[in-house]
N, CA and C of each residue as an Amber inpcrd file, in Angstrom:
protein
   324
 -31.5040000 -92.9590000 113.2460000 -31.0780000 -93.8230000 114.3190000
 -31.0180000 -95.2770000 113.8460000 -31.9940000 -95.7090000 113.0510000
 -32.0210000 -97.0970000 112.5880000 -30.8310000 -97.4040000 111.6950000
 -30.4760000 -96.4650000 110.8630000 -29.3470000 -96.6630000 109.9660000
 -28.0560000 -96.8330000 110.7630000 -27.8650000 -96.0150000 111.7540000
 -26.6790000 -96.1250000 112.5970000 -26.6710000 -97.4510000 113.3570000
 -27.8260000 -97.9170000 113.7710000 -27.9140000 -99.2040000 114.4730000
 -27.4530000-100.3490000 113.5710000 -27.8410000-100.3140000 112.3060000
 -27.3980000-101.3490000 111.3710000 -25.8820000-101.2920000 111.2030000
 -25.3500000-100.0990000 111.0470000 -23.9010000 -99.9400000 110.8840000
 -23.1660000-100.4930000 112.0930000 -23.6040000-100.1010000 113.2660000
 -22.9270000-100.5550000 114.4910000 -23.0500000-102.0680000 114.6510000
 -24.1960000-102.6110000 114.3180000 -24.3750000-104.0580000 114.4020000
 -23.4560000-104.8060000 113.4490000 -23.3690000-104.3480000 112.2130000
 -22.4960000-104.9990000 111.2380000 -21.0310000-104.8780000 111.6390000
 -20.6650000-103.7670000 112.2350000 -19.2730000-103.5810000 112.6710000
 -18.8770000-104.5600000 113.7740000 -19.8470000-105.0470000 114.5080000
 -19.5620000-105.9830000 115.6010000 -19.3140000-107.4060000 115.1180000
 -19.6440000-107.7040000 113.8730000 -19.4530000-109.0600000 113.3590000
 -17.9710000-109.3950000 113.2940000 -17.6510000-110.6340000 113.6120000
 -16.2570000-111.0800000 113.6300000 -15.8900000-111.8820000 112.3890000
 -16.8800000-112.3170000 111.6230000 -16.6100000-113.1530000 110.4570000
 -17.5620000-112.7830000 109.3300000 -17.0490000-112.8050000 108.1160000
 -17.9110000-112.5710000 106.9630000 -18.4690000-113.8860000 106.4320000
 -18.2180000-114.9700000 107.1510000 -18.6850000-116.2980000 106.7500000
 -20.0350000-116.6640000 107.3630000 -20.6700000-115.7290000 108.0200000
 -21.9650000-115.9960000 108.6390000 -23.0910000-115.3990000 107.8010000
 -24.2520000-116.0130000 107.8780000 -25.4350000-115.4780000 107.1960000
 -26.0210000-114.3840000 108.0850000 -26.2000000-113.2020000 107.5220000
 -26.6830000-112.0680000 108.2970000 -28.0470000-111.6390000 107.7760000
 -29.0110000-111.5540000 108.6840000 -30.3240000-111.0320000 108.3580000
 -30.5630000-109.8370000 109.2690000 -30.7560000-108.6860000 108.6700000
 -31.0660000-107.4790000 109.4200000 -32.5800000-107.3550000 109.4490000
 -33.1420000-107.3340000 110.6420000 -34.5860000-107.1950000 110.8230000
 -34.8250000-105.8020000 111.3860000 -35.6520000-105.0250000 110.6990000
 -35.8540000-103.6370000 111.1050000 -37.2890000-103.1990000 110.8400000
 -37.7480000-102.2500000 111.6380000 -39.0580000-101.6480000 111.3810000
 -38.9200000-100.3740000 110.5530000 -37.7180000-100.1230000 110.0540000
 -37.4700000 -98.9280000 109.2590000 -37.6500000 -99.2330000 107.7710000
 -38.7460000 -98.7600000 107.2110000 -38.9620000 -98.9310000 105.7660000
 -37.8570000 -98.2070000 104.9890000 -37.4250000 -97.0820000 105.5000000
 -36.3530000 -96.3070000 104.8600000 -35.1140000 -97.1710000 104.6530000
 -34.6620000 -97.8490000 105.6970000 -33.4580000 -98.6680000 105.6110000
 -33.7020000 -99.9110000 104.7650000 -34.7580000-100.6350000 105.0620000
 -35.0270000-101.8970000 104.3700000 -35.2990000-101.6640000 102.8900000
 -36.1380000-100.6900000 102.5760000 -36.4550000-100.4300000 101.1690000
 -35.2510000 -99.8860000 100.4030000 -34.4030000 -99.1180000 101.0590000
 -33.2110000 -98.5970000 100.3740000 -32.3590000 -99.7380000  99.8380000
 -32.3090000-100.8330000 100.5670000 -31.5360000-101.9920000 100.1340000
 -32.3700000-102.8600000  99.1920000 -33.5260000-103.2770000  99.6540000
 -34.3210000-104.2580000  98.9060000 -34.8790000-103.7260000  97.5910000
 -35.1320000-102.4460000  97.5290000 -35.7000000-101.8740000  96.2940000
 -34.6400000-101.2220000  95.4070000 -33.3800000-101.3300000  95.8130000
 -32.3010000-100.8230000  94.9800000 -32.0900000 -99.3230000  95.0240000
 -32.7310000 -98.6530000  95.9670000 -32.5750000 -97.2020000  96.0510000
 -31.1230000 -96.8280000  96.3060000 -30.4620000 -97.5760000  97.1900000
 -29.0900000 -97.2300000  97.5540000 -28.1850000 -97.2280000  96.3320000
 -28.3280000 -98.2020000  95.4700000 -27.4910000 -98.2480000  94.2630000
 -27.7090000 -97.0010000  93.4110000 -28.9490000 -96.5620000  93.3030000
 -29.2380000 -95.3350000  92.5450000 -28.6500000 -94.1090000  93.2320000
 -28.7290000 -94.0660000  94.5550000 -28.1700000 -92.9410000  95.2910000
 -26.6540000 -92.8740000  95.1050000 -26.0200000 -94.0350000  95.0980000
 -24.5650000 -94.0820000  94.8860000 -24.2380000 -93.5060000  93.5090000
 -24.9670000 -93.9600000  92.4920000 -24.7200000 -93.4970000  91.1190000
 -24.8820000 -91.9850000  90.9970000 -25.8010000 -91.4190000  91.7730000
 -26.0690000 -89.9850000  91.7140000 -25.2900000 -89.1970000  92.7600000
 -24.3500000 -89.8580000  93.4350000 -23.5270000 -89.1730000  94.4260000
 -24.3060000 -88.7020000  95.6400000 -25.4050000 -89.3640000  95.9460000
 -26.2510000 -89.0370000  97.0960000 -26.8340000 -87.6360000  97.0240000
 -26.9420000 -87.1030000  95.8340000 -27.4780000 -85.7500000  95.6610000
 -28.8700000 -85.6430000  96.2750000 -29.0290000 -84.6830000  97.1740000
 -30.2930000 -84.3830000  97.8550000 -30.8270000 -85.5350000  98.6940000
 -29.9820000 -86.4480000  99.1420000 -30.4100000 -87.5710000  99.9760000
 -30.0050000 -87.3240000 101.4210000 -30.7960000 -87.8610000 102.3190000
 -30.5030000 -87.7430000 103.7420000 -29.4480000 -88.7740000 104.1410000
 -28.6650000 -88.4290000 105.1180000 -27.6850000 -89.3190000 105.7330000
 -26.6180000 -89.8770000 104.7960000 -26.1030000 -89.0910000 103.8490000
 -25.1050000 -89.6640000 102.9420000 -23.8640000 -90.1720000 103.6750000
 -23.5090000 -89.5190000 104.7820000 -22.3460000 -89.9650000 105.5460000
 -22.5520000 -91.3660000 106.1030000 -23.7430000 -91.6170000 106.6140000
 -24.0220000 -92.9350000 107.1780000 -24.1300000 -94.0020000 106.0880000
 -24.7750000 -93.6630000 104.9890000 -24.8590000 -94.6300000 103.8880000
 -23.4680000 -94.9730000 103.3730000 -22.6010000 -93.9760000 103.2740000
 -21.2380000 -94.2460000 102.8080000 -20.4860000 -95.1340000 103.7930000
 -20.7570000 -94.9540000 105.0910000 -20.1510000 -95.8330000 106.0980000
 -20.6670000 -97.2650000 105.9620000 -21.9070000 -97.4050000 105.5600000
 -22.5150000 -98.7370000 105.5060000 -22.1410000 -99.5170000 104.2450000
 -21.8310000 -98.8350000 103.1720000 -21.5670000 -99.5160000 101.8950000
 -20.5050000-100.6120000 102.0120000 -19.3240000-100.3380000 102.5810000
 -18.3380000-101.4250000 102.6650000 -18.8060000-102.5850000 103.5550000
 -19.6050000-102.2940000 104.5530000 -20.1370000-103.3480000 105.4170000
 -21.1300000-104.2190000 104.6520000 -21.9470000-103.5950000 103.8180000
 -22.8890000-104.3570000 102.9960000 -22.1320000-105.2610000 102.0260000
 -21.0750000-104.7490000 101.4600000 -20.2900000-105.5340000 100.5030000
 -19.5600000-106.6930000 101.1900000 -19.1170000-106.4570000 102.4050000
 -18.3860000-107.5110000 103.1160000 -19.3050000-108.6160000 103.6270000
 -20.4240000-108.2390000 104.2660000 -21.2650000-109.2200000 104.9400000
 -22.4730000-109.6820000 104.1170000 -22.8150000-108.9300000 103.0880000
 -23.9310000-109.2710000 102.2030000 -25.2050000-109.6580000 102.9760000
 -25.6270000-108.7810000 103.8760000 -26.8170000-109.1090000 104.6640000
 -28.0840000-109.0470000 103.8210000 -29.0830000-109.7900000 104.2500000
 -30.4180000-109.6240000 103.6990000 -31.1950000-108.7740000 104.6970000
 -32.1930000-108.0680000 104.1960000 -32.9670000-107.1590000 105.0320000
 -34.4270000-107.5820000 105.0460000 -34.9850000-107.6180000 106.2450000
 -36.3820000-108.0040000 106.4240000 -37.0780000-106.9120000 107.2310000
 -38.2210000-106.4730000 106.7390000 -38.9920000-105.4520000 107.4470000
 -40.0160000-106.1120000 108.3590000 -40.1710000-105.5630000 109.5740000
 -41.2430000-105.9560000 110.4900000 -41.9630000-104.6900000 110.9250000
 -43.2250000-104.8120000 111.1550000 -43.9980000-103.6630000 111.6230000
 -43.5660000-103.3010000 113.0400000 -43.2950000-102.0250000 113.2550000
 -42.8930000-101.5500000 114.5720000 -44.0550000-101.5150000 115.5480000
 -43.7380000-101.6200000 116.8270000 -44.7330000-101.5450000 117.9040000
 -45.8600000-102.5460000 117.6720000 -45.4460000-103.7510000 117.2740000
 -46.4240000-104.7880000 116.9650000 -46.1130000-106.0710000 117.7330000
 -45.5150000-105.9170000 118.9060000 -45.2040000-107.0330000 119.8010000
 -44.1970000-108.0290000 119.2400000 -43.3450000-107.5890000 118.3200000
 -42.2320000-108.4240000 117.8740000 -41.1830000-108.2990000 118.9800000
 -40.8790000-109.3820000 119.7090000 -40.0470000-109.2680000 120.9250000
 -38.7020000-108.5750000 120.7050000 -37.9710000-108.9610000 119.6820000
 -36.6580000-108.3580000 119.4710000 -36.7800000-106.9050000 119.0350000
 -37.7900000-106.6060000 118.2240000 -37.9810000-105.2290000 117.7920000
 -38.3770000-104.3460000 118.9710000 -39.2160000-104.8540000 119.8430000
 -39.6070000-104.0880000 121.0300000 -38.4030000-103.8450000 121.9390000
 -37.5290000-104.8410000 122.0510000 -36.3350000-104.6940000 122.8810000
 -35.3970000-103.6420000 122.2950000 -35.2010000-103.6850000 120.9920000
 -34.3490000-102.6800000 120.3360000 -34.9100000-101.2790000 120.5220000
 -36.2220000-101.1560000 120.4030000 -36.8490000 -99.8490000 120.5920000
 -36.6250000 -99.3440000 122.0180000 -36.7870000-100.2330000 122.9890000
 -36.5850000 -99.8360000 124.3860000 -35.1360000 -99.3990000 124.6220000
 -34.1810000-100.1310000 124.0490000 -32.7740000 -99.7590000 124.2040000
 -32.4830000 -98.4160000 123.5420000 -33.0540000 -98.1800000 122.3650000
 -32.8300000 -96.9170000 121.6620000 -33.3840000 -95.7450000 122.4590000
 -34.5690000 -95.9110000 123.0100000 -35.1690000 -94.8420000 123.8150000
 -34.3230000 -94.5740000 125.0510000 -33.8710000 -95.6360000 125.6950000
 -33.0430000 -95.4890000 126.8920000 -31.7400000 -94.7380000 126.5610000
 -31.1000000 -95.1120000 125.4770000 -29.8500000 -94.4510000 125.0850000
 -30.0800000 -92.9860000 124.7230000 -31.2010000 -92.6960000 124.0840000
 -31.4730000 -91.3240000 123.6490000 -31.6930000 -90.3770000 124.8180000
 -31.9900000 -90.9160000 125.9720000 -32.2520000 -90.0830000 127.1490000
 -31.0090000 -89.8440000 127.9960000 -29.9000000 -90.4330000 127.5920000
 -28.6730000 -90.2390000 128.3590000 -28.1630000 -88.8140000 128.1740000
 -27.5600000 -88.2450000 129.2240000 -27.0020000 -86.8930000 129.0970000
 -25.7130000 -86.9160000 128.2780000 -25.3660000 -85.7710000 127.7620000
 -24.0890000 -85.5860000 127.0670000 -23.9040000 -86.5130000 125.8650000
 -24.9480000 -86.6660000 125.0730000 -24.8110000 -87.4570000 123.8590000
 -23.8460000 -86.7620000 122.9080000 -23.0200000 -87.5310000 122.2100000
 -22.1050000 -86.8890000 121.2610000 -22.8830000 -86.2800000 120.1080000
 -22.3670000 -85.2140000 119.5350000 -23.0840000 -84.5780000 118.4210000
 -23.0670000 -85.4790000 117.1860000 -24.0790000 -85.3340000 116.3660000
 -24.1440000 -86.0190000 115.0740000 -23.4760000 -85.0950000 114.0640000
 -22.1910000 -85.2750000 113.9000000 -21.3860000 -84.3690000 113.0850000
 -21.8700000 -84.3700000 111.6330000 -22.1860000 -85.5470000 111.1020000
 -22.6670000 -85.6230000 109.7210000 -23.9390000 -84.8440000 109.5150000
 -24.8750000 -84.9730000 110.4540000 -26.1360000 -84.2410000 110.3420000
 -25.9050000 -82.7530000 110.4920000 -25.1380000 -82.3830000 111.5000000
 -24.9190000 -80.9610000 111.7520000 -24.2120000 -80.2700000 110.5800000
 -23.2700000 -80.9560000 109.9570000 -22.5740000 -80.3350000 108.8250000
 -23.4760000 -80.2230000 107.6110000 -24.4770000 -81.0890000 107.5090000
 -25.4010000 -81.0170000 106.3670000 -26.4120000 -79.8900000 106.5310000
 -26.5420000 -79.3360000 107.7180000 -27.5160000 -78.2790000 107.9880000
 -26.9340000 -76.8880000 107.7790000 -25.6730000 -76.8000000 107.4140000
 -25.0320000 -75.4920000 107.2660000 -25.1620000 -74.9960000 105.8500000
């Protein structure tokens, strides 16, 4: 869910001339960028990695906007992080959510 949130957020940007800082409580997302894991996954064709479809969607956005990534501890009273969590929970409870085609195809 966090990875998709970053993708959707970057897609909403109107200019590549702005400084973008992605703040997330997802070590998976932040470390993949900051520790260079994503570059290694690309080189290996995402072999045995989770969410290759989403990472592939994010790569051109990372190249265009060149965001920096900052990790914050989740559920630690960070106002914006708490708000994002509340919105994610609210959205997840909606009926008739569209299927996650990338995930479902990886399970076959």
